[in-house]
C-alpha positions as CSV (number, residue, x, y, z in Angstrom):
1,M,0.0,0.0,0.0
2,L,2.8,2.4,0.9
3,N,4.5,1.8,-2.5
4,L,1.3,2.5,-4.3
5,V,0.9,5.8,-2.4
6,I,4.5,6.7,-3.2
7,L,4.0,5.9,-6.9
8,I,0.9,8.0,-7.2
9,G,2.5,10.8,-5.3
10,L,5.6,10.7,-7.5
11,A,3.5,10.6,-10.7
12,I,1.6,13.7,-9.5
13,V,4.8,15.6,-8.5
14,A,6.4,14.8,-11.8
15,F,3.3,15.3,-14.0
16,I,2.0,18.7,-12.8
17,P,5.1,20.9,-13.5
18,R,5.5,19.2,-16.9
19,L,1.9,19.8,-17.8
20,L,2.1,23.4,-16.6
21,L,5.2,24.1,-18.6
22,G,3.7,22.3,-21.6
23,R,0.7,24.8,-21.4
24,Q,3.0,27.8,-20.8
25,L,5.9,27.5,-23.2
26,D,6.0,29.0,-26.7
27,V,6.8,26.8,-29.7
28,V,10.4,25.8,-29.6
29,T,12.5,25.3,-32.8
30,D,12.2,21.6,-33.9
31,E,8.8,21.0,-32.3
32,V,7.0,22.1,-35.4
33,V,9.0,19.5,-37.4
34,Y,8.2,16.6,-35.1
35,I,4.5,17.5,-34.7
36,L,4.1,17.8,-38.5
37,G,5.9,14.5,-38.7
38,G,3.2,13.0,-36.5
39,K,0.5,14.5,-38.7
40,V,2.1,13.1,-41.8
41,Y,2.8,9.6,-40.5
42,L,-0.5,8.9,-38.8
43,P,-2.6,8.8,-42.0
44,L,0.0,6.6,-43.6
45,I,-0.2,4.1,-40.8
46,T,-4.0,4.1,-40.6
47,H,-4.3,3.5,-44.3
48,A,-1.4,1.0,-44.3
49,N,0.4,3.1,-46.9
50,F,4.0,2.1,-46.2
51,S,5.1,2.7,-49.8
52,S,4.5,6.4,-49.6
53,S,7.4,8.6,-50.5
54,Q,6.5,10.8,-47.5
55,W,8.2,8.3,-45.2
56,T,11.5,9.1,-46.8
57,Q,10.9,12.7,-47.8
58,F,9.9,14.3,-44.5
59,N,12.4,14.3,-41.6
60,Y,13.7,10.9,-42.6
61,E,17.0,11.5,-40.8
62,H,15.2,10.7,-37.5
63,P,13.3,7.4,-36.8
64,P,9.5,7.9,-36.5
65,L,8.4,6.3,-33.2
66,A,8.3,9.4,-31.1
67,K,6.7,11.4,-33.9
68,M,4.1,8.6,-34.3
69,L,3.3,8.9,-30.6
70,M,2.7,12.6,-31.2
71,G,0.4,11.8,-34.1
72,F,-1.6,9.3,-32.0
73,S,-1.9,11.9,-29.3
74,L,-3.2,14.5,-31.7
75,A,-5.7,12.0,-33.1
76,F,-6.9,11.0,-29.6
77,N,-7.3,14.7,-28.7
78,N,-9.5,15.2,-31.8
79,I,-11.6,12.2,-30.9
80,L,-12.3,13.7,-27.5
81,G,-13.3,17.0,-29.0
82,Q,-10.0,18.8,-28.7
83,P,-9.9,19.4,-24.9
84,L,-6.2,20.3,-25.3
85,S,-4.7,22.7,-27.7
86,E,-2.9,21.1,-30.7
87,L,0.5,22.1,-29.4
88,L,-0.2,20.7,-25.9
89,A,-1.6,17.5,-27.4
90,G,1.6,17.1,-29.4
91,R,3.6,17.6,-26.2
92,M,1.6,15.0,-24.2
93,P,3.8,12.0,-25.1
94,S,6.9,13.7,-23.8
95,I,5.0,14.8,-20.6
96,I,3.8,11.3,-20.0
97,L,7.0,9.6,-20.8
98,G,8.9,12.1,-18.6
99,T,6.6,11.2,-15.7
100,I,7.1,7.5,-16.4
101,L,10.9,8.0,-16.2
102,V,10.6,9.5,-12.7
103,V,8.3,6.7,-11.5
104,A,10.6,4.0,-13.0
105,V,13.7,5.4,-11.2
106,Y,11.9,4.8,-7.9
107,W,10.1,1.6,-8.7
108,L,12.9,-0.2,-10.5
109,G,15.6,1.5,-8.4
110,R,14.5,0.3,-5.0
111,A,16.2,-3.1,-5.3
112,P,19.7,-2.0,-6.5
113,F,19.9,1.4,-4.6
114,G,17.5,1.1,-1.7
115,R,14.1,2.7,-1.2
116,T,15.4,6.0,0.3
117,I,18.0,6.6,-2.4
118,A,15.6,5.7,-5.2
119,L,12.8,7.9,-3.8
120,L,15.0,11.0,-3.3
121,A,16.7,10.5,-6.7
122,A,13.2,10.2,-8.4
123,L,12.0,13.4,-6.6
124,S,15.1,15.3,-7.6
125,L,14.4,14.3,-11.3
126,A,10.7,15.1,-10.9
127,V,11.5,18.7,-10.1
128,S,14.7,19.1,-12.1
129,P,14.3,22.2,-14.3
130,W,16.5,20.7,-17.0
131,L,14.5,17.4,-17.2
132,T,11.1,19.1,-16.7
133,Y,11.7,21.6,-19.5
134,F,12.5,19.0,-22.1
135,S,9.7,16.8,-20.8
136,A,7.3,19.6,-21.7
137,L,8.4,19.9,-25.3
138,A,7.5,17.8,-28.4
139,Y,11.0,16.6,-28.9
140,L,12.4,13.1,-29.6
141,D,14.8,13.1,-26.6
142,M,12.4,12.4,-23.8
143,A,11.0,9.3,-25.5
144,M,14.5,8.0,-26.2
145,T,15.8,8.9,-22.6
146,T,12.8,7.2,-20.9
147,F,13.1,4.0,-23.0
148,I,16.8,3.5,-22.4
149,T,16.6,4.5,-18.7
150,V,13.9,2.0,-18.1
151,A,15.9,-0.6,-20.1
152,F,19.0,-0.1,-17.9
153,L,17.0,-0.2,-14.7
154,T,15.4,-3.4,-15.9
155,L,18.9,-4.9,-16.3
156,W,19.3,-5.4,-12.5
157,H,16.0,-7.3,-12.3
158,A,16.9,-9.4,-15.4
159,I,19.8,-10.9,-13.4
160,R,17.3,-12.7,-11.2
161,R,14.6,-13.0,-13.8
162,P,16.3,-13.8,-17.1
163,W,13.0,-13.6,-19.0
164,L,13.4,-9.8,-18.6
165,F,16.4,-9.7,-20.9
166,P,14.1,-9.7,-24.0
167,V,12.0,-7.0,-22.4
168,L,15.1,-4.9,-21.9
169,A,16.0,-5.5,-25.6
170,L,12.4,-4.4,-26.6
171,L,12.9,-1.1,-24.7
172,V,16.3,-0.4,-26.3
173,G,14.8,-1.1,-29.7
174,M,12.0,1.3,-29.1
175,G,14.5,3.9,-27.8
176,A,16.5,3.5,-31.1
177,A,13.3,3.9,-33.0
178,S,12.7,7.2,-31.3
179,K,16.3,8.5,-31.8
180,Y,19.3,6.6,-33.0
181,T,21.6,7.7,-30.2
182,A,19.7,5.2,-27.9
183,V,22.0,2.5,-29.1
184,L,24.8,4.2,-27.0
185,V,23.3,2.5,-24.0
186,I,24.2,-1.0,-25.3
187,P,27.9,-1.1,-24.3
188,G,27.0,-0.3,-20.7
189,I,24.4,-3.1,-20.6
190,I,26.9,-5.6,-22.1
191,L,29.6,-4.5,-19.7
192,F,27.5,-5.0,-16.6
193,I,26.3,-8.4,-17.8
194,A,29.9,-9.4,-18.4
195,Y,31.0,-8.1,-15.0
196,Y,28.2,-9.8,-13.1
197,Y,28.4,-13.2,-14.8
198,F,32.1,-13.5,-15.4
199,L,33.8,-11.6,-12.6
200,L,31.2,-11.4,-9.7
201,R,29.5,-14.7,-10.1
202,P,32.6,-16.8,-9.5
203,T,33.0,-15.1,-6.1
204,M,29.6,-16.5,-4.9
205,P,29.0,-19.8,-3.2
206,V,28.3,-22.4,-5.8
207,E,24.8,-23.0,-4.7
208,Q,24.0,-19.2,-5.0
209,R,25.4,-18.8,-8.5
210,P,22.8,-18.0,-11.1
211,A,22.9,-20.2,-14.3
212,L,24.1,-18.5,-17.5
213,P,20.9,-17.7,-19.3
214,W,22.1,-18.4,-22.8
215,K,18.7,-18.9,-24.4
216,W,17.5,-15.6,-23.0
217,W,20.6,-13.8,-24.3
218,I,20.0,-15.3,-27.7
219,A,16.4,-14.1,-27.6
220,T,17.6,-10.7,-26.5
221,L,19.8,-10.4,-29.6
222,L,16.8,-11.2,-31.8
223,V,14.3,-9.0,-30.0
224,A,16.2,-5.7,-30.2
225,P,16.4,-5.4,-34.0
226,V,12.9,-6.8,-34.4
227,A,11.5,-4.2,-32.0
228,F,13.4,-1.5,-33.8
229,F,12.1,-2.7,-37.2
230,I,8.5,-3.0,-36.1
231,S,8.7,0.5,-34.5
232,D,10.0,2.0,-37.7
233,P,7.5,1.6,-40.5
234,A,9.5,4.0,-42.7
235,I,12.0,1.2,-43.4
236,W,9.7,-1.7,-43.9
237,L,9.8,-1.8,-47.7
238,N,13.6,-1.3,-48.0
239,P,15.2,-1.7,-44.5
240,I,18.9,-1.6,-45.6
241,G,18.6,1.1,-48.3
242,R,16.5,3.5,-46.2
243,L,18.6,3.0,-43.0
244,I,21.7,3.7,-45.0
245,R,20.1,6.9,-46.4
246,S,19.1,8.0,-42.9
247,F,22.5,7.1,-41.4
248,A,24.2,9.0,-44.2
249,F,22.4,12.2,-43.3
250,E,23.5,11.8,-39.6
251,W,27.0,11.0,-40.7
252,N,27.2,14.1,-42.9
253,H,25.6,16.2,-40.2
254,S,28.3,15.0,-37.8
255,A,31.0,15.7,-40.3
256,N,29.8,19.2,-41.2
257,G,29.2,20.1,-37.6
258,H,26.5,22.4,-36.0
259,P,27.1,25.8,-34.4
260,T,26.9,25.6,-30.6
261,F,27.7,27.9,-27.8
262,I,29.2,26.2,-24.7
263,A,31.5,27.3,-21.9
264,G,31.7,30.8,-23.4
265,Q,33.0,29.5,-26.7
266,Y,31.5,29.0,-30.1
267,Y,32.0,25.5,-31.6
268,T,31.1,23.7,-34.8
269,H,32.2,20.4,-33.3
270,V,32.0,20.3,-29.5
271,P,34.9,18.9,-27.4
272,H,34.4,15.6,-25.7
273,W,34.4,17.2,-22.3
274,S,31.3,19.2,-23.1
275,I,29.0,16.5,-21.7
276,I,30.6,16.9,-18.3
277,Y,30.2,20.7,-18.5
278,I,26.6,20.5,-19.6
279,V,25.5,18.0,-16.9
280,F,27.4,19.9,-14.2
281,T,25.8,23.2,-15.3
282,K,22.2,21.9,-15.7
283,M,22.1,19.8,-12.5
284,S,22.6,20.9,-8.9
285,A,26.2,20.8,-7.7
286,F,24.8,19.1,-4.6
287,L,24.2,16.1,-6.9
288,T,27.0,16.3,-9.5
289,I,29.9,16.7,-7.0
290,P,28.7,13.9,-4.7
291,A,28.2,11.7,-7.8
292,A,31.8,12.1,-8.8
293,I,32.8,11.3,-5.2
294,F,30.7,8.2,-5.2
295,V,32.3,7.0,-8.4
296,V,35.8,7.3,-6.9
297,V,34.8,5.7,-3.6
298,A,32.9,2.9,-5.3
299,L,35.7,2.1,-7.7
300,I,38.2,1.9,-4.7
301,Q,35.7,-0.4,-2.8
302,L,35.3,-2.6,-5.8
303,I,39.0,-3.0,-6.3
304,R,39.5,-3.8,-2.7
305,F,36.6,-6.3,-2.9
306,H,38.2,-8.2,-5.7
307,L,41.5,-8.2,-3.8
308,H,39.7,-9.6,-0.7
309,K,40.7,-6.5,1.3
310,N,37.3,-5.3,2.6
311,Q,34.0,-6.7,3.9
312,L,31.8,-5.7,1.0
313,T,29.1,-8.2,0.3
314,T,28.5,-9.6,-3.2
315,I,25.2,-7.7,-3.4
316,Q,26.8,-4.4,-2.4
317,A,29.6,-5.0,-4.9
318,A,27.0,-5.7,-7.6
319,S,25.1,-2.5,-6.7
320,Y,28.2,-0.3,-6.7
321,A,29.3,-1.8,-10.1
322,Y,25.8,-1.4,-11.6
323,L,25.6,2.3,-10.8
324,V,29.2,3.1,-11.7
325,I,28.9,1.2,-15.1
326,W,25.5,2.9,-15.8
327,L,26.9,6.4,-15.1
328,I,30.4,6.0,-16.7
329,S,29.1,4.1,-19.8
330,I,26.5,6.7,-20.6
331,L,29.0,9.5,-19.9
332,G,31.6,7.9,-22.1
333,M,29.4,6.8,-25.0
334,F,27.5,10.1,-25.3
335,S,30.7,12.1,-25.1
336,V,31.6,10.7,-28.5
337,L,28.8,12.9,-30.1
338,N,30.8,15.7,-31.7
339,I,27.7,17.8,-32.4
340,V,25.4,18.9,-29.7
341,V,22.6,21.1,-31.0
342,G,21.3,21.6,-27.4
343,T,21.7,20.3,-23.9
344,H,18.9,17.8,-24.5
345,Y,21.4,15.5,-26.3
346,H,22.8,14.5,-22.9
347,L,19.6,14.0,-21.0
348,P,20.2,10.2,-20.7
349,L,23.0,11.0,-18.2
350,A,20.6,12.8,-15.8
351,P,19.0,9.7,-14.1
352,S,22.3,8.0,-13.3
353,V,23.8,11.2,-12.0
354,A,20.8,11.8,-9.8
355,V,21.0,8.3,-8.2
356,A,24.8,8.5,-7.8
357,G,24.5,12.0,-6.4
358,V,22.0,11.0,-3.8
359,T,24.1,8.0,-2.9
360,G,27.3,10.1,-2.7
361,L,25.5,12.6,-0.5
362,S,24.3,9.8,1.7
363,M,27.8,8.6,2.1
364,I,29.1,12.1,3.0
365,I,26.2,12.8,5.5
366,H,26.5,9.4,7.2
367,G,30.3,9.8,7.4
368,V,30.0,13.2,9.1
369,A,27.3,11.8,11.4
370,G,29.5,8.9,12.3
371,L,32.4,11.2,13.2
372,L,30.0,13.2,15.4
373,R,28.7,10.1,17.1
374,K,32.3,8.9,17.9
375,K,33.1,12.3,19.3
376,Q,30.1,12.2,21.6
377,A,30.4,8.6,22.5
378,T,31.9,9.3,26.0
379,S,29.2,11.7,27.0
380,M,26.4,9.5,25.6
381,E,27.6,6.5,27.7
382,Q,27.1,8.7,30.8
383,N,23.4,9.3,29.9
384,S,20.6,7.1,31.0
385,T,19.2,4.3,28.8
386,S,15.9,6.2,28.5
387,A,17.6,9.3,27.3
388,S,19.5,7.3,24.7
389,T,16.2,5.9,23.5
390,T,14.7,9.3,23.3
391,F,17.3,10.7,21.0
392,R,17.8,7.6,18.8
393,S,15.0,8.5,16.4
394,P,16.2,12.1,15.7
395,R,19.7,10.7,14.9
396,V,18.1,8.6,12.2
397,L,15.7,11.3,10.9
398,I,18.0,14.3,10.8
399,P,20.5,12.8,8.2
400,V,17.5,11.7,6.0
401,I,16.0,15.2,6.2
402,I,19.3,16.9,5.3
403,L,19.8,14.4,2.5
404,A,16.3,15.2,1.1
405,L,16.8,19.0,1.4
406,L,20.2,18.9,-0.4
407,S,19.1,16.5,-3.2
408,I,15.7,18.0,-3.9
409,G,15.8,21.6,-2.6
410,P,18.0,23.2,-5.2
411,H,16.1,21.8,-8.2
412,L,12.8,22.7,-6.6
413,L,14.0,26.2,-6.0
414,G,15.1,26.5,-9.6
415,L,11.9,25.1,-11.0
416,T,9.7,27.5,-9.0
417,T,11.8,30.7,-9.4
418,V,13.2,30.5,-13.0
419,Y,10.6,31.4,-15.5
420,A,10.2,28.7,-18.2
421,A,12.8,26.6,-16.3
422,E,15.3,26.5,-19.3
423,G,17.4,29.3,-17.8
424,Y,18.3,27.3,-14.7
425,T,22.0,26.7,-14.0
426,N,23.5,25.3,-10.9
427,E,24.7,27.1,-7.8
428,F,28.0,28.1,-9.3
429,F,26.4,29.8,-12.3
430,Q,23.4,31.3,-10.5
431,N,20.7,30.7,-13.2
432,D,22.8,32.5,-15.8
433,E,23.3,30.8,-19.2
434,N,24.3,34.0,-21.0
435,A,28.0,33.3,-20.9
436,T,28.0,29.6,-20.2
437,M,25.5,27.7,-22.3
438,Q,23.5,28.1,-25.4
439,V,20.1,29.5,-24.4
440,A,17.5,27.1,-25.8
441,Y,14.3,29.0,-25.2
442,P,13.6,31.8,-27.7
443,G,10.7,33.5,-25.9
444,Y,9.0,35.1,-29.0
445,R,5.5,34.8,-27.6
446,E,6.6,36.4,-24.2
447,A,8.2,39.3,-26.1
448,L,5.0,39.9,-28.1
449,Q,2.9,39.6,-25.0
450,W,5.0,42.4,-23.4
451,L,4.6,44.6,-26.4
452,K,0.9,43.9,-26.3
453,D,0.6,44.7,-22.6
454,T,2.5,47.9,-23.1
455,Q,0.2,49.1,-25.9
456,H,2.5,48.5,-28.8
457,T,0.0,46.5,-30.9
458,H,-0.8,46.9,-34.6
459,T,2.9,47.5,-35.4
460,N,5.4,45.7,-37.7
461,V,7.5,43.3,-35.7
462,G,10.3,41.2,-37.1
463,L,10.9,37.9,-35.4
464,I,14.6,37.2,-35.9
465,S,15.5,33.6,-36.7
466,L,17.5,31.5,-39.0
467,K,15.7,31.0,-42.3
468,G,12.7,28.8,-42.2
469,T,12.7,28.3,-38.4
470,L,9.4,30.0,-37.8
471,N,7.8,29.5,-41.2
472,G,8.5,25.8,-41.0
473,Y,7.7,23.2,-43.6
474,S,4.0,23.8,-43.7
475,P,1.4,26.4,-42.7
476,A,-0.3,23.6,-40.8
477,A,2.5,23.3,-38.3
478,N,4.7,26.3,-37.8
479,W,5.2,29.1,-35.2
480,F,2.5,31.3,-36.8
481,H,0.0,28.4,-36.8
482,Y,0.4,28.1,-33.0
483,N,0.3,31.8,-32.3
484,T,-2.6,33.1,-34.4
485,D,-3.7,35.5,-31.6
486,M,-0.4,37.3,-31.8
487,A,-0.6,37.4,-35.6
488,Q,-3.9,39.3,-35.2
489,A,-2.4,41.8,-32.8
490,F,0.7,42.6,-34.8
491,T,2.0,42.5,-38.4
492,L,4.6,39.7,-37.9
493,K,7.2,38.4,-40.3
494,E,10.2,36.1,-40.0
495,A,13.4,38.0,-40.5
496,Q,17.0,36.8,-40.6
497,P,19.9,38.0,-38.4
498,T,21.9,38.5,-41.7
499,D,19.5,41.0,-43.2
500,K,21.2,44.3,-44.3
501,N,18.5,46.5,-42.7
502,Y,15.3,46.3,-40.8
503,T,13.6,49.5,-41.9
504,A,10.3,47.7,-42.5
505,Y,9.9,47.0,-38.7
506,Q,9.3,49.1,-35.7
507,Y,10.4,46.3,-33.3
508,L,12.5,43.2,-33.5
509,V,12.5,40.2,-31.2
510,W,16.1,38.8,-31.2
511,P,16.7,35.5,-29.3
512,K,19.8,35.4,-27.1
513,H,21.1,32.2,-28.7
514,L,21.6,34.0,-32.0
515,V,23.8,36.5,-30.2
516,Q,25.8,33.7,-28.7
517,R,26.2,32.1,-32.1
518,G,27.8,35.2,-33.6
519,Y,24.8,37.4,-34.7
520,P,25.2,40.7,-32.8
521,L,22.3,43.1,-32.2
522,P,22.0,45.6,-35.0
523,A,23.6,49.0,-34.4
524,Q,20.4,50.9,-35.6
525,A,18.3,49.4,-32.8
526,H,18.3,49.7,-29.0
527,V,17.0,47.3,-26.3
528,I,13.8,48.3,-24.6
529,H,13.1,45.0,-22.8
530,T,14.5,41.5,-22.2
531,V,12.6,38.3,-21.6
532,T,14.4,36.4,-18.8
533,G,14.3,33.3,-16.8
534,G,16.4,33.8,-13.6
535,N,19.4,35.7,-14.8
536,T,19.3,34.1,-18.3
537,I,18.2,36.3,-21.1
538,Y,15.9,34.4,-23.5
539,C,15.5,37.3,-26.0
540,Y,15.8,41.0,-26.5
541,I,13.0,43.3,-27.7
542,L,14.6,46.0,-29.9
543,E,13.2,49.3,-31.1
544,L,14.5,50.6,-34.4
545,S,16.1,54.0,-34.0
546,N,14.8,55.2,-37.4
547,K,11.3,54.8,-36.1
């Protein structure tokens, strides 16, 4: 009963901020592409039209599963009479999957990490501004992140229940059918299986050693590609040819690079250490630093265990190795990505960092508490037995309360105080992405709302973006389609940061990320307002001097 209450509570805590952000946020960059993909793919599926050229002509560089989920969500919303806006309906799969991820970290994480660690890590992820923001967008990454996180968490249980290995493979296949980078989780899965069965298993008493589940491993090898194939109708008619074409796009994209602003520098290909910088910046230092400490301590303990120099049990060794391999394998594999369009590329690292961070914090707090107990041992021996009993409960509760405050508090504070959540950065950067990280949220709608509230309506406003970003592929799914009320209040037009002049406009909305990527504010304009989240500037509102 307690577990059910906790699950329901976790789901509510995770779902509400994601839903609220999903209702609040303006359309963000690639959302229009993926939602339109859902609109295009759904009729093809319902009419069993798998030979259509639209499978390979529209956004073929990304697999379709996450976009298909958006399409189903839009269709379900229409069946119900459109209780949700089209944009929110397109975002619902990410909102739901982001909630499932949080619940899974607790439910599946209790066995390897303990109930308290799993619960606090799940709560930290539930209110993480970074995770919440991308859970509220119609992006591919939350689907991919959820599938591979649940897959890795299932791995621990598959050791005792080998029939779960094919389930794990199914999840990885679905993750890859959402975004190809999901396959980067596979080396970590293989590494832990190899460690457990071929290094840890021989240390167990013979009667406790699990049998090698060869038949389930063979089934796993078959299930993963089959799951991927079934989840990707775009390749059904010509799997090899269409996959090669899709992979070729990704390869060329990687080779050509993509402009990114990180650590105060402009990169076309990001350095491999960027994943560490991104995760450190976008998660609380009360998690990232203890996570690093945990990895070091756990590795030392594991080495000593295999040298028979400590009292670590086999289960404790397995738990340490499991978490260390999860974190380091995701860190190592995703660091090979040499283009990072946004911080969402590294979202799969967040769950393992949260768990390792809470575990590391627990080690630190219990270590300090142990030192204090030793220091007070003499005086406590002089107290009566009844007094000792009276204070025993606070000694247990206080470390847990401190652990909860440090692991959840900073993220909760950031989520509730940083508008739109995307501008959150950790305690060292004070919610200021301006000089540290590429600002992902453009804030066009908020800028227009400010102009509207300050009586600047019925004027010409240029929305600065790279060509095609706002106009999109289709009038049925672009920025203007989802902001028709603003189009009625202003004369709006997409303008480029490379335009020679802006004399046709009275005002410009200029996103911060364009400034970071080398497009400075024009000399003939001056800033009259900024849209911000914390200390992060999302966009500038400029008034043209010649007006």
